[in-house]
N, C-alpha and C positions, 0 to 999 in steps of 0.2 A: 685215551684218558679214561681210566676205569671209574673214576668218581670225582666229586668235587674236592678241591683242596681245602684244608682247614683255614678259615679266615682268622685274622688276628683278633684277640679279645682285649677288653679294657678300654679306657677312655683315652682319646687322642684329640687334641685341638678342641677340647670342650664337648666332644660328641662321643656317645657310647658306640660300642662295636655294632650294635643293632641299628643305630641311626646311620652309621657309615655304610653298612651293608644295604640298607634300604635306598640310600642315595645312589650307590653303585648300580643296584638293580634297576632303578628308575632310569639311569643314564643308558644302560644297556638296552632297555625297552624302547627308549626314545630313539636311539640309534637304529634299532631293529625296525621301528616304524618307518624310518627314512629309507633304509636299504631294502627291507623285505617288501615294503609297500610301494616302492618306486623302482629305481634302478640301483642294483642289478636284479633285485628279487631274491627271495629266500634261497632258491636252489643254486644260485651263483654267488652267494655270500659265504665268506670264510670267517672262521673265528678271529683271525688276525684283522680282517677288514672291519668286522663289527667292533672289535676292541678299539681299533684306531678311530673309528667314527664316534665312539663313545668317549674318547680321550682317556682310555684306561688300558691296562695291560692284559695280555692273555692270561697271566696268572690270576689277575682279579676276575676275569671271566670265569675261570674254573673254580673260583671261590663261591660263585653265585649259581652257576649252571653246570650241568654235565655235558650237554650237547647243544648245538644250534636248534635242534628240534624242541628242546625244553624252552628255549627263548620264544620260538614261534607259538608254542602251546600257551605260554604265559601271556604273550601279546594278544593272541586270539581271545583269551578270556577277558583281558582288559578292555579290548574294543567292545566286546559284547556287554560288559559291565557298564561301560559309559552309555550305551544305547538303552540298556535296561533301566538305569537310573533316570535317564531323560523321560522314558515312558512312565515310570512310576510317579515322577513329579507331575507329569501331565494328568495322570489318573487322579492324583490328589487334588489337582486344581479344578477339574471339571465337575466334581461332585455329582449331583443328581440331574444333570442335563439330559435331554433326550438322546437316544442311541446314535442318531446320525451325527450330532454335534460331538458326542463323546468319542465316537470312532474317528472323526476328523482330527480331533485334538491329539489322540493317541498316535495316529499314523503320521501326523505332521511332526510330532516330537521325535518319533523314530527316524523318519526320513531326513529331518534337519540334522540329526546327530550323525547318522552314518554317512551322509553326503557332505558334511561340513569339511571333511578332509578325505579326498579321493583315495588316499592310502588306506583308510580304514575299510573301504569297500573291497579293495584288492586283498587285504589280509583275510577278511571274512568270507568272501565269495570266490577267491581265486587261489591264493597262495596256500591256504589250509587244505585244499582239496587233493586227495590222493597221495598225501605225503607218507602216511603209515596207517596201519590198522588202529593204533592208539589215537592218532589225531582224528581219524574218521569217527571213532567212537565219541571223542570230545565234541566234534562238530555236530553230530547228530543229537548228542545230549543237550547241547545249548539250543539247538533248534526245538527240541522237545519242551524246553522251558517256555519258548515263545508260543508253542502250541497250547501249553497249559494256561498261559495268560489269555489267549483268545477264547479258549473253552470257558474259562472263568467269567470273562466278559459276556459271552453268549448266554451262559446259564443265568447270570444276573439279569440280562435283558429278558429272558424267558420269565423269570420271577416277576418282573415289572410288567409283563404283558406286551413287551415290545418285540418279541421274537417267537418263532414257532418252536414248541418243545421237541427236542430230538437229541441224539448223541452227536455232538459236533466235532468229535476228535478227528475223524477222517477228513471232514471238510476243512477243518483248521489246518491240518497238515498240508493239504493241497494248496490252501490259500497262502500259507507261509512261503511255499515255493514260488507262487506268483508274485508275492511282495518282493522277495529277494531278486528274482529274475528281472522284474520290471525296473527296480532301482539300479541294478547292475547295468542293464542296457541303457537306461537314462544317463547314468554317469559316464558310460562309454561313448555317448553321443549318438546312439542308435534310435533314440526316441525323441521325436520332434514335439516337445511339450515342455511347459514350465514345471517346476517341482510341485507347485500348487495343483496343476492339472493332473499330475500323476497321483497325488494324494486323493483328489476328488474321484478319480477313476477307481482307486482302491476302495474308497468308501462305498461307491455304487456297487461294486462287486460284492462287498461284504453284506450290504443290505439285501441284495438279491439272494444271498445264501441263507440269511436268517429270516427273511420274509418272502418265501416262495409264493408264486402267483396263486397257488391253490390254497394257501393258508388263510383261514378266516379267524381274525383275532377275537371275534365274538362267539366263536363256537365253543 
């Protein structure tokens, strides 16, 4: 299939073409979350199977997407957007609380969102990996957004005198890898701890990064 088919235009059943397209797209993404995020997984799913799971036709698939990789790309962005929205809501709620409480609220919001549905973790940490150079670039770009968020929080903590002044970009990149790895392993049953204990450990690690032993807040 060289490209997407042209979707019908005009109103039908009281809904515009744009509304119908948005509904179809949402149904395909919901079906992709079920199939890519569980059984059989992205690599074993066909356009026909995805269309059947969505209750739509393959023709309607090609009206919205060119390939299954396009669906996976859109789903990966959606899952990340859900987590990002949860974190931003937590940031807005905590206001000017001390760094330890602020970090706990942020990590708790992120962890609760990505682990609320195990399929989200599989999409973000498993299915997206190694599919193509394009999706690797997208995956790393979304990780970079999380790095930027951590750096912004660290810089704000430095300004408040709660963290040692330094360039946190490298540390944030390494820490994001730890967050993702720990949550993936916890979700897979390899970590014998509650989710709250996982979050507490992440907060302890972050505080060790921004408040090294040699740092003197009064210096």
